[in-house]
Structure formats: C-alpha cells, structure tokens
C-alpha positions, 0 to 999 in steps of 0.5 A, a space after each residue: 064548110 059553106 060560105 054565107 052570101 048575106 050582107 047583114 053581119 051576124 057577129 055571133 057567127 063562127 069567126 071564120 064564117 064571118 071572115 067569109 062574109 066580110 070578104 064577100 063584100 068587095 072593098 077595094 080601096 076607094 070602094 069601102 062604103 058598103 062594108 063600112 055600112 055593114 060594120 057600122 050597122 052591126 056595131 050600132 046594134 050593140 048597146 055597150 058601145 059608143 060608135 062614130 063614123 067618119 067617111 068610110 071609117 068606123 070606131 066603137 068603144 067601151 067606157 067602163 072606167 078601166 085602168 087601161 085602154 087598148 086599141 084594136 085596129 084593122 083596115 077595111 080595104 083590100 088591094 085590087 082583085 086579081 086579073 089572072 083568069 081562074 085566080 082563087 084570090 078574088 071575090 066572092 070567097 071560096 072554101 076548100 075544106 077548112 081553108 078560105 080563099 079570096 081577096 082579103 083572106 089574110 090582108 086583113 078581113 080575118 083580123 077585122 072579123 076577130 075585132 067584130 066578134 070581140 066587140 059583140 062578145 065582150 060587154 065588160 072587158 078587163 080593159 076598155 077597148 076602142 075598135 078602129 075600122 078604117 079605109 084607104 090603107 092600101 093606097 098612098 099615105 095621104 088618103 089613109 083613113 087612120 090618118 084622117 081619124 087622128 085629125 078628126 077624132 084625136 080623143 078616140 085614139 088615146 090609149 095605153 097600147 094598140 094591136 094592129 090585126 095585120 097578118 103575122 101567123 099568130 105571132 106578135 110582131 113588135 114595132 116596124 121598120 121605117 121606109 123612105 124613097 129617093 130619086 137619084 138623078 144624073 145629068 148628061 148631054 144629049 147627042 146623036 148616038 152615031 157621034 156619041 163622043 159629042 155627048 155625055 151619057 147620063 145612064 152610064 153615069 148612073 152606074 156608080 149609084 147602082 154600084 154603091 147600092 150593090 156593094 152596100 151591106 145592110 145592117 141588122 139593128 137590135 132594138 129592145 131585144 128584137 133584130 130589125 134587118 134593114 135594106 137599101 135597094 134600087 127599085 126602078 130606073 128610067 132615062 133616055 128619049 130614043 134609040 139613037 140619042 145619047 141620054 141627057 138624064 137618068 133617074 134611079 128610084 131607091 127604097 130604104 127600109 130602116 130600123 126603128 132606132 133611126 129617125 127619118 132625119 137620121 135615115 135620110 142623112 145615112 142615104 145621102 152620105 152613102 150616095 154623096 155627090 149625086 142629086 137626091 130628092 126624097 119623095 116620101 118617108 114614114 118613120 118606124 115604130 119601136 116595139 114597146 114590149 116592155 110596157 105592162 099591157 104589151 108584156 101581158 099580151 105577149 104572155 097570153 100569146 105564148 110565143 117569142 115576139 118577132 120584129 116587123 120588117 115591113 112598114 105598118 100603121 103601128 108607126 102611126 100609133 107609135 107617133 102618138 106615143 102609143 106602144 103598138 104591135 102587129 098580131 093577126 091571122 094568116 101568112 103575110 107572104 100570101 097578102 095581095 097574091 092570086 092565091 090569098 088564103 087563110 086557115 079557119 083555125 088561124 082566125 079562131 086562134 087569134 080570136 081566142 088569144 085576144 079574148 083571153 087577154 081581154 077577159 
C-alpha cells in the first residue's frame, strides 16, 4: 500500500489512506494550524454541515431535528516527534504491508480520519452528529482546545452522548479515572556533611512518605459494573544543594489515579489522610468520568460494537464531557500502549473496523 503526499484532504478515500494523509501533516502541539486549515476546508465543502472555527479547533454539525444528538470528538495534535535516529514513529508516515507507522498512527489520527469520513458520508444520520476536532490536547490542561470550546461555543457541546476516538483497540472503554498531583515537602536544617549531627536531613525525613506510599494497597472500585484500578505513586523526588551539605528541604511529587466514584475533594482528602503529618500542596487535579453505559445511546452503541466494555484507567477528555452532564466513552482504533512511542503504528483494518462500527450505529 502506498501513502499519499498531497495536502488537500479527500474524505471519500479509504479511511486508512486518509489516516496516512493526516499523519503526513505534522501537527505537534502548538503547530496544528496547517492540519486545522485542511480539516476546515474539507468540512466546509460539505453542504449538509454547519462549520465553525475557533483558533486551531474546528467543529461541524448536522441539524436534522433528530431525537438524539451525539458528539464525535478527537484531537488534532500529537506529542513531539521522536529524537532517536531511524525511529518509525515519526513524520512522514510509512507503510509495511497493511501496517501504518508514524507519529499519530494511534494517538489519534486514525480516529480523526474516521470522524472525517463519517462527516462526509452521512448526510442524513439517524442521530444528529456534532464533530469536534480540537487542538492542544497533549499539553497542560489550561491550553486545551476542547476546554476553550466549552467557553466559546457551549451550545455546540450540548448532546445526549459523546464518543472520544482515543485508541482502545476497538473496544468501548467507559468513563475514566481521575488524576491529581501533590508536592509533599519535608524541612530540615542545613549543615556541613562533616558535622551532620549539627543539621537535620530533609531527604531522610522523606523516607516516611515513600514508605507509606510503598505499603499502600491501591483499591479496585466497581462503578456501574466496570472495575477501575486505582494507583498512588511517587513519580519524582528532589532535594539537596551540594555534595557536602546536609539538605534542608526535599520534595516528593505524588500522582493519584482515582476511580470515578470519588470527587476531586474526596480524592484529595484520601491522600491527605494517608500522608497526615506532612506538608502537601496539590498542584493539579482533574475529575474522572462515570461510564454512563446505562444511557440509551450508550447501550445501543455498545450493542453495535458487540464486545464487553472495559474501564478506562488513564484520564481522557471524556471527563470534560462528563462534567457537562454528557455520558461519554472512549472508542477508537489502535493500541493505546503504542501511543507516544518510537514504534507507533496501527493496522489499516483496525481503522476500517472502527469506521464500520460507527457508521452502522449512525446509519
């Protein structure tokens, strides 16, 4: 199979070839403009869609007066390109038989290609559809294009159900865990290391934090029939000033991935209780999302996919939809474990199968 090198997007092409076309337009976070331009132009050529552009985010929708409206969402950006010479997870893309290699193959230009093909092919879907293509997903949450759209175009994000086309190996993954980070700081007293007894070692004091985290047994919590595994871990530690000075400060960064049965406040209280006696500063937090699989649109979608739904352990933008009161699931082509790797790839048939499932559901 040969890839295309043109920049104008042909939405009638095989969805796997369209995936390669999208990958060949480099769109590392902050550099999405060229791809957003191409997506906007392709969508504006479709008379059955209303289209808006906000920065490097593009939305399109049908307005047929259907009983339900669903959102299909995907981000345009990727993480930076690999720096390892000879890496296959880069731009431009490359084919090996039916396997497509390159940055964005799984995360998530296969999903975006599916959105675009559906937008062109379904002039009269059984449900009204809003297609959302947004920028700046792979960076800090404050820059998120989806967050910006919530502020600028709230009426466009009203729906009964949402599907985020993140890679799930073609299985519905309901909801997602929440996430939060803390800095746990210990204080000591600086002294010359030759006279260590004159000081207090802040790094040694941090040992108790690490011991409590090591001995902590993370829970598995059932939410609406899906089992979400939690995790609570030290992810970074730093302190000290020189090789001959007893450190007077040390900090442990902690990440808590919590099940969607907990609010941010409840998760915060849980960590503070475990690490009582230490100075904790929460540096960020994002609520999880309940799966909402009991909603009619969700149930019909799961039935079409035909596989047992799974929980989403990592945080995704389904949580943003959940916060708006919209049940949301993750469903897309490719293996999430390959995302961001130097070997990122997706099988052409995985992208085609994703398209078939969504087309069947919306037809």
